[in-house]
C-alpha positions as CSV (number, residue, x, y, z in Angstrom):
1,M,104.1,45.8,27.0
2,T,100.8,45.3,25.2
3,P,99.5,41.8,25.1
4,I,98.0,40.3,22.0
5,P,94.3,41.3,22.0
6,S,91.6,38.6,22.3
7,D,87.9,38.5,21.9
8,A,87.8,35.6,24.5
9,A,88.1,38.0,27.4
10,G,85.4,37.6,29.9
11,Q,84.0,34.4,28.4
12,G,83.8,31.1,30.3
13,L,83.6,30.3,34.0
14,A,86.7,32.3,34.8
15,A,87.8,35.6,33.3
16,V,91.1,35.9,31.4
17,P,93.8,36.7,34.0
18,A,95.9,39.8,33.9
19,Y,98.8,39.8,31.5
20,V,102.0,38.7,33.4
21,T,105.0,41.0,33.1
22,G,108.4,39.7,32.3
23,H,110.7,38.4,35.0
24,G,114.0,38.1,33.0
25,L,113.7,34.4,32.5
26,L,115.6,34.6,29.2
27,R,118.0,37.3,30.1
28,G,121.1,37.1,27.9
29,K,119.8,34.3,25.7
30,S,119.2,34.4,21.9
31,V,116.0,32.9,20.5
32,L,114.9,31.5,17.2
33,I,111.2,30.9,16.6
34,T,109.6,29.4,13.4
35,A,106.2,30.5,12.0
36,A,106.1,33.5,14.3
37,A,104.5,36.2,12.1
38,G,100.8,36.9,12.6
39,A,98.9,36.7,15.8
40,G,99.2,33.1,16.9
41,I,101.3,31.2,19.5
42,G,104.5,31.9,17.6
43,Y,104.2,35.6,17.7
44,A,103.1,35.5,21.3
45,A,106.2,33.4,22.1
46,A,108.4,36.0,20.3
47,Q,106.9,38.9,22.3
48,R,107.3,37.0,25.5
49,A,110.9,36.1,24.8
50,A,111.7,39.8,24.3
51,E,109.8,40.7,27.4
52,E,111.7,38.0,29.3
53,G,115.0,39.7,28.4
54,C,116.4,37.8,25.5
55,R,119.4,39.6,24.0
56,A,118.5,38.8,20.4
57,L,115.5,37.3,18.6
58,M,114.9,35.9,15.1
59,I,111.5,34.9,13.8
60,S,110.8,33.0,10.5
61,D,107.7,32.7,8.4
62,V,106.7,31.9,4.8
63,H,104.8,35.2,4.3
64,E,107.3,38.0,3.5
65,K,105.0,41.0,4.2
66,R,103.6,39.5,7.4
67,L,107.1,38.7,8.5
68,A,108.4,42.2,8.0
69,E,105.3,43.7,9.8
70,A,105.9,41.3,12.7
71,V,109.6,42.3,13.1
72,A,108.7,46.0,13.1
73,R,105.9,45.4,15.6
74,L,108.1,43.4,17.9
75,R,110.8,46.1,17.9
76,A,108.2,48.8,18.6
77,D,106.2,46.9,21.3
78,T,109.1,45.4,23.2
79,G,111.9,47.9,22.7
80,L,114.3,45.1,21.6
81,E,116.2,46.3,18.6
82,A,118.0,43.0,17.9
83,V,114.9,41.4,16.2
84,F,115.5,39.8,12.9
85,G,113.3,38.1,10.3
86,Q,114.1,35.3,7.9
87,L,111.9,33.8,5.2
88,A,111.9,30.1,5.6
89,D,109.7,27.1,4.7
90,V,110.3,24.2,7.0
91,T,109.4,21.7,4.3
92,D,112.5,22.8,2.3
93,E,115.8,21.5,3.6
94,A,117.8,24.2,1.9
95,Q,115.7,26.9,3.5
96,V,116.0,25.3,6.9
97,A,119.8,25.2,6.5
98,A,119.8,28.9,5.5
99,L,117.6,29.8,8.5
100,I,119.9,28.1,11.0
101,A,122.9,29.8,9.4
102,A,121.3,33.2,9.4
103,A,120.4,32.8,13.1
104,E,123.9,31.7,14.0
105,E,125.3,34.8,12.3
106,K,122.8,37.4,13.3
107,L,122.2,36.1,16.9
108,G,125.8,35.3,17.6
109,G,124.7,31.7,18.2
110,T,121.3,30.3,19.0
111,D,120.6,29.4,22.6
112,V,116.9,28.6,22.2
113,L,114.9,27.2,19.3
114,I,111.1,27.1,19.4
115,N,109.6,24.9,16.8
116,N,106.2,26.4,16.2
117,A,105.5,25.7,12.5
118,G,102.5,23.5,12.0
119,L,99.6,23.0,9.7
120,G,96.1,21.7,10.4
121,G,92.8,21.1,8.6
122,S,89.6,19.1,9.0
123,K,88.8,16.0,6.9
124,T,87.6,12.5,7.6
125,V,89.9,9.6,7.0
126,V,87.8,8.2,4.2
127,E,87.7,11.6,2.4
128,M,91.4,12.5,3.0
129,T,93.8,12.4,0.1
130,D,97.4,11.3,0.2
131,E,98.4,14.9,-0.6
132,E,96.4,16.3,2.3
133,W,97.8,13.7,4.7
134,H,101.4,14.3,3.6
135,K,101.2,18.1,3.6
136,V,100.1,18.3,7.2
137,L,102.8,15.8,8.3
138,D,105.5,17.4,6.2
139,V,105.0,20.8,7.8
140,T,104.1,19.8,11.4
141,L,106.2,16.7,12.0
142,T,108.9,16.5,9.4
143,G,109.4,20.3,9.6
144,T,110.0,20.0,13.3
145,F,112.4,17.1,12.6
146,R,114.3,19.1,10.0
147,M,114.7,22.1,12.2
148,S,115.7,20.0,15.2
149,R,118.3,18.0,13.3
150,A,119.9,21.1,11.9
151,M,119.9,23.0,15.2
152,L,121.2,19.9,17.2
153,R,124.1,19.6,14.8
154,T,124.9,23.3,15.4
155,M,124.4,23.1,19.2
156,Q,126.5,19.9,19.6
157,R,129.3,21.3,17.5
158,R,129.3,24.6,19.4
159,G,129.5,22.7,22.7
160,R,127.7,25.1,25.1
161,G,124.3,23.4,25.4
162,G,121.0,24.9,24.4
163,V,117.3,24.4,24.5
164,I,114.7,23.2,21.9
165,V,110.9,23.7,22.7
166,N,108.5,22.0,20.3
167,N,104.8,22.9,19.9
168,A,102.8,19.7,20.1
169,S,99.0,19.4,20.9
170,V,96.8,17.5,23.2
171,L,95.5,15.8,20.1
172,G,98.7,13.8,20.2
173,W,97.0,12.0,23.1
174,R,93.2,12.6,22.5
175,A,90.9,11.7,19.7
176,Q,88.9,14.1,17.7
177,K,86.9,13.6,14.5
178,E,88.4,14.9,11.2
179,Q,91.9,15.4,12.8
180,A,93.7,12.1,12.1
181,H,96.5,13.8,10.1
182,Y,97.0,16.6,12.6
183,A,96.8,14.3,15.6
184,A,99.2,11.8,14.0
185,A,101.7,14.6,13.3
186,K,101.5,16.0,16.8
187,A,101.8,12.5,18.4
188,G,104.9,12.2,16.2
189,V,106.2,15.5,17.6
190,M,105.8,14.2,21.1
191,A,107.8,11.0,20.2
192,L,110.4,13.0,18.4
193,T,110.8,15.2,21.5
194,R,111.3,12.2,23.8
195,C,113.7,10.3,21.6
196,S,115.8,13.3,20.5
197,A,116.1,14.5,24.1
198,L,117.9,11.3,25.1
199,E,120.3,11.7,22.3
200,A,120.9,15.4,23.0
201,A,121.4,15.1,26.8
202,E,125.1,14.2,26.6
203,F,125.7,17.5,24.8
204,G,123.8,19.5,27.5
205,V,120.9,20.2,25.2
206,R,117.4,20.0,26.6
207,I,114.3,19.2,24.4
208,N,110.8,19.5,25.7
209,A,107.3,20.3,24.2
210,V,104.1,22.0,25.1
211,A,100.8,20.4,24.2
212,P,98.0,23.1,24.0
213,S,94.4,22.1,23.8
214,I,92.8,25.2,22.3
215,A,94.0,28.8,22.1
216,F,92.1,31.3,20.0
217,H,93.9,33.2,17.4
218,D,93.0,34.7,14.0
219,F,94.2,31.8,11.8
220,L,92.4,29.2,13.9
221,K,89.2,31.3,13.8
222,K,89.4,31.5,10.0
223,S,90.1,27.8,9.5
224,A,87.6,26.2,11.9
225,P,83.8,26.8,12.4
226,A,83.0,29.1,15.3
227,E,80.5,26.6,16.7
228,L,83.2,23.9,16.9
229,L,85.7,26.3,18.5
230,Q,83.1,27.3,21.2
231,Q,82.2,23.7,21.8
232,L,85.9,22.8,22.4
233,A,86.4,25.8,24.6
234,S,83.4,24.9,26.7
235,R,85.0,21.6,27.6
236,E,87.8,23.3,29.3
237,A,87.7,23.6,33.1
238,F,87.8,27.4,32.9
239,G,85.1,27.3,30.3
240,R,87.3,29.3,27.8
241,A,90.1,28.8,25.4
242,A,93.6,29.7,26.4
243,E,95.1,33.0,25.5
244,V,98.1,32.5,23.1
245,W,100.3,34.2,25.6
246,E,99.3,31.6,28.3
247,V,100.8,28.9,26.0
248,A,103.8,31.1,25.3
249,N,104.4,31.5,29.1
250,V,104.9,27.7,29.4
251,M,107.3,27.8,26.4
252,M,109.3,30.5,28.3
253,F,109.5,28.3,31.4
254,L,110.8,25.4,29.3
255,A,113.3,27.7,27.5
256,S,114.6,29.1,30.8
257,D,117.0,27.8,33.3
258,Y,114.1,27.2,35.7
259,S,113.4,24.0,33.9
260,S,117.1,22.9,33.9
261,Y,116.2,19.3,35.0
262,L,113.4,18.8,32.4
263,T,114.1,17.1,29.2
264,G,112.0,14.7,27.0
265,E,108.9,16.0,28.6
266,V,105.5,17.1,27.1
267,I,103.7,19.7,29.2
268,S,100.0,19.9,28.6
269,T,98.7,23.5,28.5
270,S,95.1,22.5,29.0
271,S,92.4,22.6,31.5
272,Q,90.1,20.1,29.8
273,H,88.1,18.0,32.2
274,A,86.1,15.8,29.8
């Protein structure tokens, strides 16, 4: 399998480690991942899920062409034929319901949901408009809520358990200028993870989250100044940003039976020391 390329290799105090091959962590499971087209954490998670032996995979996105390309690439790169794509905007309740229904039909039931959809931006509080605030929260927090609510109803009704993994951020804990809307949304994702996990436990459903610090991918590099990204990466203990597949690896652990006693937890995928 070919890992997603990165221009961060060799940077920092420690070189990027070798790409870890799959160990069958998700063998026999079906996986649904939101916002998984492109070259970010979502696509990395989809690739890793296939490499870890999932029997069927569905990815969603709002970009039709990019979604089709991602599905074709996943099939070619991983050899998994049961890869499906579904257009879906997590801010639209009808599209969320259609996505869950499509996944149930094409995957034969969804064992794992990875809530990856999120939206960022940079703006000071005094300059931020209501629209900018609401847009980030609607995609990042409320979108995660909509997907979780719909999937929990399905998993509870089906009665065979399941796993939900949410993509949060260390900014849910830490402060950073011009990130109030994004940080508030990710802190909300953490709280949603903890509270929903307690409610889902009696149905055998586990809900956890990852909280990455910084992982370089194309969209991030287009939306944030290079100087800022390098500054943030330099604060990490390894002196570099994470690879997207390093974050995806933690998602795979949380999605697998190796984390059978974890629920309501937020795992920091960060090496920041200051």
